[in-house]
TIVO-590908 format. One line per field, with one value per residue (C-alpha): residue number from 0; residue in one letter; x negated, y negated, z. Coordinates in nm, 4 decimals, decimal comma, padded with zeros to 6 digits. Each point is the difference from the previous one (the first is absolute). Layout:
// TIVO-590908
mivo = NUM	...;
lumnu = A	...;
X = X	...;
Y = Y	...;
Z = Z	...;
//
This chain:
// TIVO-590908
mivo = 0	1	2	3	4	5	6	7	8	9	10	11	12	13	14	15	16	17	18	19	20	21	22	23	24	25	26	27	28	29	30	31	32	33	34	35	36	37	38	39	40	41	42	43	44	45	46	47	48	49	50	51	52	53	54	55	56	57	58	59	60	61	62	63	64	65	66	67	68	69	70	71	72	73	74	75	76	77	78	79	80	81	82	83	84	85	86	87	88	89	90	91	92	93	94	95	96	97	98	99	100	101	102	103	104	105	106	107	108	109	110	111	112	113	114	115	116	117	118	119	120	121	122	123	124	125	126	127	128	129	130	131	132	133	134	135	136	137	138	139	140	141	142	143	144	145	146	147	148	149	150	151	152	153	154	155	156	157	158	159	160	161	162	163	164	165	166	167	168	169	170	171	172	173	174	175	176	177	178	179	180	181	182	183	184	185	186	187	188	189	190	191	192	193	194	195	196	197	198	199	200	201	202	203	204	205	206	207	208	209	210	211	212	213	214	215	216	217	218	219	220	221	222	223	224	225	226	227	228	229	230	231	232	233	234	235	236	237	238	239	240	241	242	243	244	245	246	247	248	249	250	251	252	253	254	255	256	257	258	259	260	261	262	263	264	265	266	267	268	269	270	271	272	273	274	275	276	277	278	279	280	281	282	283	284	285	286	287	288	289	290	291	292	293	294	295	296	297	298	299	300	301	302	303	304	305	306	307	308	309	310	311	312	313	314	315	316	317	318	319	320	321	322	323	324	325	326	327	328	329	330	331	332	333	334	335	336	337	338	339	340	341	342	343	344	345	346	347	348	349	350	351	352	353	354	355	356	357	358	359	360	361	362	363	364	365	366	367	368	369	370	371	372	373	374	375	376	377	378	379	380	381	382	383	384	385	386	387	388	389	390	391	392	393	394	395	396	397	398	399	400	401	402	403	404	405	406	407	408	409	410	411	412	413	414	415	416	417	418	419	420	421	422	423	424	425	426	427	428	429	430	431	432	433	434	435	436	437	438	439	440	441	442	443	444	445	446	447	448	449	450	451	452	453	454	455	456	457	458	459	460	461	462	463	464	465	466	467	468	469	470	471	472	473	474	475	476	477	478	479	480	481	482	483	484	485	486	487	488	489	490	491	492	493	494	495	496	497	498	499	500	501	502	503	504	505	506	507	508	509	510	511	512	513	514	515	516	517	518	519	520	521	522	523	524	525	526	527	528	529	530	531	532	533	534	535	536	537	538	539	540	541	542	543	544	545	546	547	548	549	550	551	552	553	554	555	556	557	558	559	560	561	562	563	564	565	566	567	568	569	570	571	572	573	574	575	576	577	578	579	580	581	582;
lumnu = X	X	X	X	X	X	X	X	X	X	X	X	X	X	X	X	X	X	X	X	X	X	X	X	X	X	X	X	X	X	X	X	X	X	X	X	X	X	X	X	X	X	X	X	X	X	X	X	X	X	X	X	X	X	X	X	X	X	X	X	X	X	X	X	X	X	X	X	X	X	X	X	X	X	X	X	X	X	X	X	X	X	X	X	X	X	X	X	X	X	X	X	X	X	X	X	X	X	X	X	X	X	X	X	X	X	X	X	X	X	X	X	X	X	X	X	X	X	X	X	X	X	X	X	X	X	X	X	X	X	X	X	X	X	X	X	X	X	X	X	X	X	X	X	X	X	X	X	X	X	X	X	X	X	X	X	X	X	X	X	X	X	X	X	X	X	X	X	X	X	X	X	X	X	X	X	X	X	X	X	X	X	X	X	X	X	X	X	X	X	X	X	X	X	X	X	X	X	X	X	X	X	X	X	X	X	X	X	X	X	X	X	X	X	X	X	X	X	X	X	X	X	X	X	X	X	X	X	X	X	X	X	X	X	X	X	X	X	X	X	X	X	X	X	X	X	X	X	X	X	X	X	X	X	X	X	X	X	X	X	X	X	X	X	X	X	X	X	X	X	X	X	X	X	X	X	X	X	X	X	X	X	X	X	X	X	X	X	X	X	X	X	X	X	X	X	X	X	X	X	X	X	X	X	X	X	X	X	X	X	X	X	X	X	X	X	X	X	X	X	X	X	X	X	X	X	X	X	X	X	X	X	X	X	X	X	X	X	X	X	X	X	X	X	X	X	X	X	X	X	X	X	X	X	X	X	X	X	X	X	X	X	X	X	X	X	X	X	X	X	X	X	X	X	X	X	X	X	X	X	X	X	X	X	X	X	X	X	X	X	X	X	X	X	X	X	X	X	X	X	X	X	X	X	X	X	X	X	X	X	X	X	X	X	X	X	X	X	X	X	X	X	X	X	X	X	X	X	X	X	X	X	X	X	X	X	X	X	X	X	X	X	X	X	X	X	X	X	X	X	X	X	X	X	X	X	X	X	X	X	X	X	X	X	X	X	X	X	X	X	X	X	X	X	X	X	X	X	X	X	X	X	X	X	X	X	X	X	X	X	X	X	X	X	X	X	X	X	X	X	X	X	X	X	X	X	X	X	X	X	X	X	X	X	X	X	X	X	X	X	X	X	X	X	X	X	X	X	X	X	X	X	X	X	X	X	X	X	X	X	X	X	X	X	X	X	X	X	X	X	X	X	X	X	X	X	X	X	X	X	X	X	X	X	X	X	X	X	X	X	X	X	X	X	X	X	X	X	X	X	X	X	X;
X = 02,1802	-00,2307	-00,2721	00,2523	-00,2053	00,2076	00,3250	00,2482	00,3281	00,0782	00,3921	00,1407	00,2941	00,3137	-00,1550	-00,0505	-00,3319	-00,0862	-00,3135	-00,2313	-00,1185	-00,3402	-00,3375	-00,1420	00,2969	-00,2263	-00,2331	00,2452	-00,1368	00,1711	00,3798	00,2398	00,3158	00,0146	00,3200	00,1188	00,3542	00,2453	-00,1782	-00,0835	-00,3542	-00,0553	-00,2613	-00,1572	-00,0762	-00,3606	-00,1705	-00,2378	00,3278	-00,1488	-00,2971	00,1862	-00,0091	00,1394	00,3322	00,3042	00,2516	00,0138	00,2988	00,0281	00,3694	00,2205	-00,2740	-00,0908	-00,2551	-00,0434	-00,2249	-00,0677	-00,0581	-00,3691	-00,0858	-00,2860	00,2912	-00,0506	-00,3318	00,2275	-00,0083	00,1513	00,2697	00,3492	00,2248	-00,0283	00,2544	-00,0213	00,3829	00,1718	-00,2596	-00,0642	-00,2681	-00,0075	-00,1400	-00,0463	-00,0533	-00,3232	00,0393	-00,2899	00,1933	00,2146	-00,2979	-00,0010	00,0975	00,0409	00,2447	00,3696	00,1501	-00,0289	00,1952	-00,0110	00,3433	00,1119	-00,2685	-00,0695	-00,1887	-00,0069	-00,1049	00,1480	-00,0401	-00,2445	00,1900	-00,2162	00,0541	00,1361	-00,3183	-00,2399	00,1785	00,0950	00,0441	00,2460	00,3237	00,1231	-00,0214	00,1098	-00,0021	00,2963	00,0371	-00,2785	-00,0509	-00,0822	00,1070	-00,0265	00,1363	00,0495	-00,2687	00,1983	-00,3514	00,1549	00,1711	-00,3756	-00,0513	00,1325	00,0463	00,1330	00,3167	00,0471	00,0319	00,1001	-00,0635	00,2767	-00,0165	-00,2355	-00,0217	-00,0269	00,2059	00,0641	00,1358	-00,0039	-00,2148	00,2660	-00,2449	-00,0287	00,1077	-00,1112	-00,2120	00,2952	-00,1690	00,1310	00,2223	00,0242	-00,0049	00,0311	-00,0275	00,2590	-00,0620	-00,1958	00,0704	00,0496	00,2089	00,2181	00,2358	00,0312	00,1475	-00,3614	-00,1372	00,2161	-00,1912	-00,1960	00,3002	-00,0482	-00,3213	00,0635	00,2702	-00,2849	-00,1255	00,1914	-00,1109	00,0614	00,1776	-00,0482	00,1019	-00,0425	00,0624	00,1775	-00,0656	-00,1358	00,0953	00,1457	00,3370	00,1747	00,2500	-00,1332	-00,0290	00,1561	-00,3365	-00,0104	00,2094	-00,2179	-00,2641	-00,1152	00,2587	-00,2505	00,0509	00,0541	-00,0222	00,0987	-00,0272	00,1055	00,1209	-00,0724	-00,0485	00,2339	00,0865	00,3676	00,2018	00,1512	-00,1210	-00,0748	00,2437	-00,1424	-00,1791	00,1341	-00,2477	-00,2586	00,1312	-00,3173	00,0265	-00,0133	-00,0328	00,1645	-00,0177	00,1507	00,0801	-00,0461	00,0266	00,2820	00,1168	00,3838	00,2687	00,1244	-00,2359	00,0418	00,1890	-00,2998	-00,2008	00,1651	-00,2132	-00,3190	00,0792	-00,3400	00,0189	-00,1308	00,0136	00,2466	-00,0512	00,2034	00,0482	00,0027	00,1139	00,3122	00,1643	00,3779	00,2937	00,0408	-00,2592	-00,0157	00,1614	-00,3357	-00,2261	00,1644	-00,1709	-00,3428	-00,0243	-00,3491	00,0323	-00,1094	00,0039	00,2843	-00,0226	00,2450	00,0156	00,0214	00,1848	00,3602	00,1230	00,3708	00,2599	-00,0002	-00,2943	-00,0160	00,1110	-00,2568	-00,2791	00,1191	-00,2233	-00,3172	-00,0901	-00,3595	00,0763	-00,1792	00,0431	00,3242	00,0423	00,2930	-00,0027	00,0816	00,2245	00,3701	00,0823	00,3773	00,2276	-00,0643	-00,3568	00,0454	-00,0294	-00,2202	-00,2637	00,0467	-00,1023	-00,3105	-00,1560	-00,3778	00,0150	-00,2786	-00,1109	00,2515	00,3770	00,0717	00,3588	-00,0431	00,1486	00,2629	00,3703	00,0648	00,3292	00,1408	-00,0981	-00,3633	00,0776	-00,1008	-00,2209	-00,2615	-00,0958	-00,1663	-00,2891	-00,1695	-00,3404	00,0453	-00,1716	00,1924	00,3638	00,1028	00,3535	00,0378	00,1482	00,2857	00,4056	-00,0399	00,2784	00,1066	-00,2015	-00,3512	-00,0274	-00,0738	-00,2029	-00,2871	-00,1223	-00,1188	-00,2566	-00,2629	-00,2970	00,1727	-00,2270	00,2050	00,3819	00,1467	00,3742	00,0684	00,2141	00,3026	00,3447	-00,0731	00,1941	00,0744	-00,2881	-00,3653	-00,0384	-00,1120	-00,1766	-00,2525	-00,1622	-00,1805	-00,1922	-00,2930	-00,2305	00,1777	-00,1782	00,2386	00,3999	00,1953	00,3882	00,0487	00,2818	00,2533	00,3419	-00,1441	00,1452	-00,0595	-00,3011	-00,3634	-00,1436	-00,2051	-00,2260	-00,1890	-00,1599	-00,1774	-00,1333	-00,3597	-00,0792	00,2513	-00,0991	00,2502	00,3849	00,2434	00,3804	00,1256	00,3231	00,2150	00,2775	-00,2264	00,1141	-00,0970	-00,3387	-00,3380	-00,2828	-00,3248	-00,2607	-00,2168	00,0271	00,2892	-00,3050	-00,1530	00,2100	-00,1826	00,0673	00,3984	00,2781	00,3035	00,1897	00,3454	00,1599	00,2553	00,0576	-00,3405	-00,1277	-00,2804	-00,3187	-00,3242	00,0281	-00,1424	00,3166	00,1952	00,2814	00,2549	-00,0456	00,2430	00,2934	-00,2452	-00,3754	-00,0518	-00,3604	00,1439	00,1265	-00,1442	00,1802	00,3360	-00,0627	-00,0838	00,3211	00,2011	-00,1624	00,1066	00,3570	00,0640	-00,1339	00,2384	00,2925	-00,0590	-00,0367	00,3125	00,1813	-00,1085	00,1075	00,3464	00,0557	-00,0598	00,1992	00,3040	-00,0569	-00,0200	00,3438	00,1701	-00,1184	00,1413	00,3347	00,0588	-00,0992	00,2701	00,2384	00,1243	00,1359	00,3373	00,2921	00,1906	-00,3217	00,0574	-00,2344	-00,2614	-00,1845	-00,3178	-00,1980	00,0771	-00,0451	-00,2516	-00,3365	-00,2658	-00,3623	-00,0893	00,3069	-00,1200	-00,3142	00,1380	00,2134	-00,2986	-00,1717	00,2879	00,0038	-00,3685	00,0475	00,2568	-00,2287	-00,2750	00,2210	00,0729	-00,4007	-00,1196	00,2499	-00,1494	-00,3587	00,0933	00,1290	-00,3070	-00,2383	00,2040	-00,0302;
Y = 02,2484	-00,2641	00,1565	-00,0061	-00,2639	-00,0452	00,0341	-00,2326	00,0838	00,0727	00,0857	00,1829	-00,1667	00,1562	00,2688	00,0656	-00,1245	-00,1540	-00,1401	-00,3064	-00,0590	00,1659	-00,2198	00,2257	-00,1614	-00,3185	00,1877	00,0185	-00,2746	00,0815	00,0470	-00,2170	00,1180	00,0853	00,1233	00,1490	-00,1150	00,1809	00,1766	-00,0427	-00,1226	-00,2232	-00,2679	-00,3163	-00,0745	00,0240	-00,2962	00,1862	00,0604	-00,3372	00,1437	00,2311	-00,2862	00,2368	00,0205	-00,1151	00,1823	00,0128	00,1508	00,0774	-00,0452	00,2082	00,1064	-00,0996	-00,2212	-00,3082	-00,2971	-00,2466	-00,0281	-00,0308	-00,3084	00,2159	00,1228	-00,3288	00,1170	00,2425	-00,2430	00,2600	00,1042	-00,0407	00,2078	-00,0345	00,1622	00,0270	00,0175	00,1878	-00,0049	-00,1355	-00,2846	-00,3188	-00,3265	-00,2797	00,0907	-00,0976	-00,3130	00,1277	00,2773	-00,2609	-00,0707	00,3180	-00,1270	00,3381	00,1219	00,0984	00,1674	-00,1224	00,1964	-00,0231	00,0664	00,1591	-00,0940	-00,2522	-00,2654	-00,3458	-00,3128	-00,2033	-00,0036	-00,2696	-00,2648	00,0587	00,3751	-00,0166	-00,1443	00,2364	00,3014	-00,0528	00,3402	00,0968	00,1798	00,1565	-00,1360	00,1849	-00,1412	00,1207	00,0511	-00,1418	-00,3534	-00,2457	-00,3258	-00,3441	-00,1044	00,1655	-00,1217	-00,1577	00,1157	00,3264	-00,1136	-00,0479	00,3633	00,0861	00,3749	-00,0201	00,2376	00,1062	-00,2122	00,1666	-00,2081	00,1561	00,0006	-00,2515	-00,3488	-00,2134	-00,3318	-00,2888	-00,0515	00,2759	-00,1524	-00,1674	00,1705	00,3403	00,1437	-00,1966	00,2852	00,1979	00,3198	00,0532	00,3407	-00,0304	-00,2911	00,1224	-00,2804	00,1048	-00,0029	-00,3092	-00,3574	-00,1422	-00,3174	-00,1730	-00,2825	-00,1996	00,0922	-00,0328	00,2500	00,2533	-00,0878	00,2973	00,2023	-00,1804	00,0986	00,3779	-00,0164	-00,0380	00,3850	00,2338	00,3081	-00,1170	00,2966	-00,0840	-00,3554	00,0251	-00,3491	00,1677	-00,0972	-00,3334	-00,3457	-00,0921	-00,2049	-00,2495	00,1234	00,2553	-00,0819	00,1591	00,0262	00,3306	00,1191	-00,0658	00,2762	00,2905	00,2528	00,2629	-00,0891	00,2647	-00,1826	-00,2828	-00,0887	-00,3011	00,0751	-00,1207	-00,3618	-00,2911	-00,0877	-00,1075	-00,0098	00,2783	00,3419	-00,1293	00,0815	00,2169	00,2338	00,2707	-00,0404	00,1635	00,3397	00,1696	-00,1419	00,2670	-00,1922	-00,3446	-00,1481	-00,3434	00,0711	-00,2001	-00,3356	-00,2931	00,1230	-00,1005	00,0571	00,3202	00,3109	-00,0316	00,2855	00,0449	00,1211	00,3282	00,0207	00,1117	00,3512	00,0817	-00,1687	00,2290	-00,2585	-00,2851	-00,2167	-00,2988	00,0220	-00,3335	-00,2639	-00,1916	00,1893	-00,0094	00,1460	00,3566	00,2523	00,0093	00,3283	-00,0073	00,1127	00,3639	-00,0130	00,0540	00,3615	-00,0073	-00,1758	00,1493	-00,2574	-00,2796	-00,2483	-00,2740	-00,0646	-00,3260	-00,2065	-00,1331	00,2424	00,0930	00,2115	00,3400	00,2401	00,0916	00,3568	00,0222	00,0281	00,3707	00,0099	-00,0865	00,3949	-00,0960	-00,2104	00,0870	-00,3174	-00,2336	-00,2952	-00,2696	-00,0666	-00,3339	-00,1195	-00,0972	00,3433	00,1063	00,2708	00,3879	00,1408	00,1372	00,4147	-00,0444	-00,1586	00,1985	00,2924	-00,0805	00,3166	-00,1627	-00,1918	00,0725	-00,2532	-00,2394	-00,0987	-00,3244	-00,1721	-00,1413	-00,3583	-00,0473	00,0041	00,3465	00,1861	00,3491	00,3357	00,1391	00,1974	00,4057	-00,0211	-00,1504	00,3964	-00,0224	-00,2135	00,3172	-00,1712	-00,3185	-00,1211	-00,3042	-00,0938	-00,3484	-00,0850	-00,2215	-00,3057	00,0347	00,0518	00,3934	00,2009	00,3752	00,2773	00,0808	00,2717	00,3182	00,0048	-00,1921	00,3187	00,1033	-00,3178	00,2256	-00,2410	-00,2862	-00,1701	-00,3028	-00,0252	-00,3268	-00,0482	-00,2533	-00,3013	00,1489	00,1230	00,3826	00,2259	00,3713	00,2319	00,0329	00,2673	00,3273	00,0305	-00,2522	00,2486	00,1010	-00,3450	00,1530	-00,2797	-00,2827	-00,3022	-00,2351	00,0291	-00,2866	00,0220	-00,2492	-00,2757	00,2257	00,1539	00,3493	00,2302	00,3662	00,1573	-00,0876	00,2821	00,2431	00,0794	-00,3588	00,1801	00,1967	-00,2629	-00,0260	-00,2840	-00,2160	-00,3084	-00,2471	00,0820	-00,2606	00,1210	-00,3132	-00,2126	00,3054	00,2199	00,2935	00,2404	00,2891	00,1202	-00,1459	00,2718	00,0019	00,1313	-00,1386	-00,3639	-00,0363	00,0187	-00,3107	-00,2904	-00,2715	00,2049	00,0863	-00,2839	00,1263	-00,3279	-00,0921	00,3206	00,0238	00,3656	00,1538	00,1837	00,1950	-00,0043	-00,1098	-00,2208	-00,3467	00,0345	-00,0962	00,1939	00,1717	00,3610	00,2087	00,2056	00,3142	-00,0139	-00,0586	00,1575	00,3298	00,1261	00,3288	00,0722	-00,0947	00,2404	00,2980	-00,0938	00,0057	00,3334	00,1717	-00,1480	00,1598	00,3242	-00,0353	-00,0863	00,2941	00,2710	-00,1374	00,0410	00,3540	00,0621	-00,1357	00,1878	00,3257	-00,1342	-00,0215	00,3286	00,1868	-00,2002	00,1087	00,3821	-00,0072	-00,1611	00,2557	00,2980	-00,1174	-00,0262	00,3822	-00,0702	00,1406	-00,2371	00,0587	-00,0846	-00,3219	-00,3285	-00,0955	-00,3234	00,0829	-00,1807	00,2663	00,2792	00,2262	-00,0334	00,2036	-00,0911	-00,0637	-00,2190	-00,1992	-00,0651	-00,1118	-00,2699	-00,1168	-00,0351	-00,1955	-00,2591	-00,0554	-00,0830	-00,2662	-00,1719	00,0114	-00,1616	-00,2797	-00,0471	00,0072	-00,2594	-00,2378	00,0809	-00,0759	-00,3323	-00,0650	00,1033	-00,2510	-00,3097;
Z = -04,9342	-00,0062	-00,2247	-00,2745	-00,1323	-00,3488	00,1710	-00,1640	00,1138	00,3807	00,0055	00,3532	00,0359	00,1358	00,2430	00,3457	00,0395	00,3166	00,1835	-00,0894	-00,3472	-00,0203	00,0019	-00,3015	-00,2264	-00,0105	-00,2429	-00,2561	-00,2142	-00,3119	00,1305	-00,1660	00,1603	00,3926	00,0864	00,3269	00,0146	00,2285	00,2083	00,3868	-00,0130	00,2945	00,1330	-00,1607	-00,3535	-00,0241	-00,1296	-00,2463	-00,2284	-00,1238	-00,1493	-00,2274	-00,2610	-00,2929	00,1752	-00,2126	00,2180	00,3667	00,1897	00,3401	00,0847	00,1957	00,2632	00,3624	-00,0717	00,2773	00,0920	-00,2530	-00,3778	-00,0728	-00,1587	-00,1675	-00,2531	-00,1922	-00,1373	-00,2100	-00,2924	-00,2695	00,2620	-00,1962	00,2684	00,3589	00,2205	00,3681	00,0689	00,2831	00,2614	00,3271	-00,1219	00,1717	00,0430	-00,3034	-00,3368	-00,0854	-00,2282	-00,2110	-00,1333	-00,2023	-00,1948	-00,2017	-00,2986	-00,1517	00,2092	-00,1246	00,2874	00,3449	00,2442	00,3637	00,0868	00,3119	00,2516	00,2616	-00,2059	00,0598	-00,1540	-00,3152	-00,3736	-00,1588	-00,1873	-00,3020	-00,0108	-00,3606	-00,1139	00,1768	-00,0656	-00,3916	-00,0550	00,2907	-00,1240	00,3581	00,3454	00,2754	00,3624	00,1440	00,3805	00,1145	00,2217	-00,2940	00,0099	-00,2060	-00,2794	-00,3162	-00,2139	-00,3230	-00,1983	-00,0041	-00,3099	-00,1936	00,0253	-00,3830	00,0684	00,3409	-00,0067	00,3872	00,3268	00,3075	00,2883	00,2410	00,3763	00,0746	00,1238	-00,2961	00,0184	-00,1812	-00,3912	-00,2507	-00,2886	-00,2492	-00,3060	00,1766	-00,3250	-00,2981	-00,1243	-00,0656	00,0642	00,3369	00,0603	00,3811	00,2364	00,3930	00,2338	00,2492	00,3985	00,0318	00,1041	-00,3393	-00,0702	-00,2018	00,1024	-00,3026	-00,3585	-00,1557	00,2613	-00,2324	-00,3151	00,0178	-00,1159	-00,3350	-00,0125	00,0412	-00,2452	-00,2644	00,1245	-00,2299	00,1644	00,3450	00,1926	00,3855	00,1703	00,3971	00,1513	00,2930	00,4074	-00,0704	00,1038	-00,3487	00,0253	-00,2205	-00,2951	-00,2288	-00,3402	-00,3037	-00,1517	00,1779	-00,2267	-00,2792	00,0874	-00,1925	-00,1033	00,1019	00,3682	00,2348	00,3822	00,0972	00,3769	00,1637	00,3007	00,3672	-00,1049	00,0373	-00,3633	-00,0955	-00,3154	-00,1888	-00,1806	-00,3652	-00,2603	-00,2599	00,2768	-00,2067	-00,2648	00,2353	-00,1618	00,1372	00,3698	00,2710	00,3068	00,0693	00,3248	00,0942	00,3605	00,3147	-00,1760	-00,0098	-00,3509	-00,0385	-00,2620	-00,1452	-00,1117	-00,3842	-00,1758	-00,2574	00,2726	-00,0871	-00,3468	00,2253	-00,0862	00,1091	00,3429	00,2866	00,3079	00,0105	00,3182	00,0498	00,3838	00,2609	-00,2536	-00,0455	-00,3028	-00,0246	-00,2143	-00,0953	-00,0779	-00,3587	-00,1565	-00,2245	00,2661	-00,0475	-00,3481	00,1667	-00,0346	00,1171	00,3304	00,3108	00,2404	00,0226	00,2757	00,0284	00,3557	00,1997	-00,2721	-00,0097	-00,3121	00,0456	-00,1808	-00,0274	-00,0623	-00,3214	-00,1021	-00,2649	00,2470	-00,0461	-00,3403	00,1907	00,0365	00,0763	00,2930	00,3341	00,1913	00,0072	00,2422	-00,0295	00,3946	00,1348	-00,2821	-00,0409	-00,2055	00,0755	-00,1143	00,0038	-00,0404	-00,3467	-00,0198	-00,2714	00,2108	00,3155	-00,2202	-00,1762	00,0627	-00,0736	00,2931	00,2487	00,1967	00,0917	-00,0351	00,1786	-00,0477	00,3478	00,1031	-00,2698	-00,0062	-00,1561	00,1364	-00,0648	00,0840	-00,0612	-00,2702	00,0175	-00,2888	00,2530	00,0438	-00,3666	00,1728	00,0711	-00,0334	00,1706	00,3301	00,1232	-00,0330	00,1145	-00,0024	00,2969	00,0829	-00,2679	00,0374	-00,0814	00,1242	00,0099	00,1270	-00,0074	-00,3152	00,1132	-00,3288	00,1659	00,1273	-00,3339	-00,0033	00,1212	-00,0237	00,1871	00,2464	00,0907	00,0051	00,0859	-00,0085	00,2876	-00,0168	-00,1918	00,0677	-00,0189	00,2007	00,0664	00,1602	-00,0953	-00,2317	00,1083	-00,3591	00,1159	00,1920	-00,3176	-00,0166	00,2197	-00,1399	00,1189	00,1762	00,0530	00,0426	00,0556	00,0066	00,2654	-00,0427	-00,1800	00,1119	00,0517	00,2680	00,1041	00,1892	-00,0332	-00,2337	00,2050	-00,2869	00,0145	00,2872	-00,2517	-00,2074	00,0668	-00,2448	00,1348	00,1164	00,0544	00,0656	00,0246	00,0473	00,2057	-00,0248	-00,1389	00,1730	00,0635	00,2872	00,1744	00,1589	-00,0949	-00,0870	00,2241	-00,2219	-00,2970	-00,0933	00,2931	00,2411	-00,1206	00,1078	-00,2142	-00,3230	00,0793	00,0026	00,0915	00,1780	-00,0468	-00,0384	00,3001	-00,0153	00,0561	00,2928	00,1563	-00,2013	00,1570	00,3130	-00,1863	-00,2062	00,3178	-00,1451	00,2424	00,0671	-00,2001	00,1568	-00,0438	00,0182	-00,3912	00,0229	00,1453	-00,3400	00,0222	00,3086	-00,1100	-00,3110	00,2277	00,2070	-00,3025	-00,1169	00,3730	-00,0387	-00,3501	00,1094	00,3118	-00,2085	-00,2451	00,3230	00,1451	-00,3230	-00,0536	00,3847	-00,0689	-00,3052	00,2059	00,2936	-00,2505	-00,1845	00,3195	00,1441	-00,3345	00,0471	00,3692	-00,0715	-00,2911	00,1970	00,2740	-00,2885	00,0629	00,3705	00,0723	-00,0824	00,3164	00,2198	00,1950	-00,1357	00,2269	-00,0998	-00,1484	00,2117	00,2885	-00,1724	00,0815	-00,1810	-00,0673	00,0969	-00,3683	-00,0871	00,3247	-00,1676	-00,3223	00,1784	00,1908	-00,3568	-00,1244	00,2757	-00,0258	-00,3722	00,0763	00,2352	-00,1907	-00,3208	00,2533	00,0964	-00,3682	-00,1013	00,2489	-00,0781	-00,3754	00,0940	00,1934	-00,3096	-00,2100	00,2133;
//
């Protein structure tokens, strides 16, 4: 290919090409586009690429390149687009690369590159439009000079070690569409440290603001409610921010992801949040919200993940959640919710990941409608006040992997219908009032890793096989009427060998055949006796009556009498054996 002296565009992206970059490519002096994105090319970036001075677009992202970024790339004075993202590059980003004033795109995301951004980057890269350094090892402060790049549209520094305050004028050019600085070590302690939000309010096309997982603290200013109405993602979770969810949050009608989780927010959840009809993810967990859950949340028909756990929410679970027909995950755990679980909620058939209502004050029975959750992987209703029996319909939840019902007041037997849940990995029914036997079908659950049936009223023999042979995987303590099982359980022996079940079945079969045979012999004997009596009825009237016991008998009659006595004795013996089998 190096002989193609007039080649202008080399675009072999999105293939399965492997190996290293051929040295013959160094002769492609006229090439302006060099795109090998999304292949399996490995090895180091050859420094001779810096000699292809006609290059305007160099894209080597999504490969397996390793080693350092060669400083020789700085010789590409016409280069506008440089993407080395999604490789295994390491070391410092050569500072000389930031002198390439023609650059519009600089994308080194998802590598292991280190270093810092020059504080005058906004002056030396005046044409920069997109800066992508996500998931590297960059550090230092975010340069305030970035606001001097009049065309800068996209900043993604997520997943590095940038520290200090966010520049207050970061959005003054008004062109930003995405500002992603989450998962760093950025700080905000005073109210003025939040001035950058007022600056971002100038960006009328802004659709992403990512501030999550930093060291931001203080009260969230109301100016966060003044951002662009084109906003689609707003993430401030994983900080130490206090205050309230701003009023007027419902104006962001294009919002698809709202995350205020893991902060110190207080107050109630505003009802106008229900106006976010395009919202798909709402994460408000680990805060200090109180009051009732707004009924209006049921209006967000596109919602697929709703996480409100670890707050102080109270009242009942809104039945309007039944309108959330796209919901795949619902977590309301660790609140103060009370009342019954609405049937509308427990029958949201779209739920596929988890339904977690644990650690609340919920009461009443578990509705049989739970059987409609046929695609759900995790059900956790633990640590409530739920009563009644475990619904048989749980057996139709064929995709269940984790079932946690511990810490309630459920009673009755463990339903045999649960034998259909072959994919279970964890089953915890402890701390209830369950009775009856330990189900033998649990022996055959090959994926089951943890089984806790402790603190109930279970009785009868403990199985031996499967998970029951692993003492670290099973807990059966405080079930006073269990017996048998592996020796490490230390249960008393059962009245009969619990493992000799097959022998008992064989004995029962023998007894049945014996009883049936004896019954047939008995019938024959009775019929014979009746025939004998009838045949003697014609004796003379005047003949002296001699007791039948002393009359002369034929050999055949004597044999029948012996059979009769044997049958009577067998019947007594069989009754005794049946009593033994039942013990």
